[in-house]
C-alpha positions, 0 to 999 in steps of 0.5 A: 499499499505504501511502497515507494509512496510519500506519507504525511501525518498531521499532528504527527507528534501527538500519541496517535501520530507517534504511533502510526509513524512506528507502525509505517517505519516497522512494516512498509517500504515508503519513500517519505514520511512527513511529520507536520506539527507546530511543537518544536520540542516534540519534533526534536524529542520524537527525532531523537527517539526514532534515531536511536530505535530505527536505522539510518536508512529508515530515518533518512526517510523521515522529514519534520515539518513545523506548521500549523494547520491554519497556515494554508501556504504551509500545507500546500508546501507540505503537501507537494508530491504527497500520496497519502495524508492521515490528519490527526491534528486538532485541538482535543480537550473539552474544557480548553475548546470550551474556553477558547472556542474561537481557537478551537474553531480555527484548528479544527474546522478552518484548518480542516478546510485548508488540509482539504484544499492542499490535498485536492490542488496537490493531488493527494491520492487519499486522505484520512481524517480522525474523528471522535465520538463526540462528534456525534450528537454534540453538546460540546465545542469540541465535538461540534467542531469535529461534527463540521470537521466530518462533514468538510471531509466527506463533502469534499469528494464532490469537489475532487472529482477531477483530481481524483482525491478520496476522502474519508473519516475514522470514528472512535472514542478516547484512546486508552491511556493517551495524553489527557484521558482519565487513565493517567490522571487516576495513575498520577492521583494514586503515585501522589498517595490520593486515597480517593478517585474523582468520578463525575457520575457512577453511571458514566461508560466509555469506549475503550480503544487502543492506540494500535486498535486505532492505528489499524482502523485508519490503515483499514480505512486507507486501504479500503475507502472508495470516497465519503465513508465513516469508519467505525471500530467494533470495540468494547465499553466499560463502566468509569467506576470498574476502571477506578477499582482496576486501577486503585484497587478495593481500598481505594474510595470513589468520589462522585464530583457531579457531571461536568458542563458539556459532558455525556454519561454515555457516548455514541457512535452510530445514532439510529438515524445513522443506522439507516446508512450504516453496515457492519463488517466482522471488526468494524462498521461503515457509515455510507454517504447518502449523497447523489455522488455516491455510487458503490454498492457496500454489499459486494464486500460482504457487509450486513445492513444494521437493523432499523433503531440500531444505536451504537452506544457505550452504555448499550453496547453488547461487549463489556470489559470487567474489572479484571480485564480492565486491570490486565489492560492497564497494567501493559500501558 
């Protein structure tokens, strides 16, 4: 798939970008891999880390571009002769987006549009954008901006017919153990000697996906996308109270602090309305666009249409992680 190809990852120094970079270095004979991000220190540390872990030959194929997705001119320069783009750059922290709404819009919406323009005009073959469960029925600004971004990437296929750039979206929940997630927060509190873990609501559930599973889904989208699909992983749910017990043990108490503004009890990745255009496969779902330019038949690839009224909800999911399973997964992080 990537043999002798040029790949670019926006937000390439983040948790996902680093994992995707290592997967590509480990498994593909690519021509060039461009890490595009705005943090020079993260690029410095990532470059040094990869220099220690991989051969000089592989490191010579890496390029580190300082740049922001808000900068259209820099994107055009970086996208020159690029074959594949993985768009992972975003403002992701819900409270930060709520307090800095204009900045979130500039990065997550305007940045998405600039990435789309650069991809079409530079003749990129395929581009996959990372989304989030918070983009579904959004109640916070982060989710709202990603909802708009998803719509932009899907609609971009109508504008790229002549240039033949294929756009698709990958949607999943919070990545377990990633920067800003609840697992490092709980671990840090316990390491500091705290005897209570704060939970906003004891009924709260979330989806569980690892970084490697997220990388798998993006690679699946790059390989299979025809343009306009939203790929969604089939993953288990867990209760926040079970996670607290798995990390802290029975001796740790739980302190319910009340649900925060812009926070949901349960996350949804496929709504009942979305399910009308969604198909399930063995390890993932795909929501297909209901637009006049969509011509593909998903059922030729073994897909099965979802039942009417189906909703992919972390609170009603059929697959759950027990306390012991959570403990085992957290232990290897």
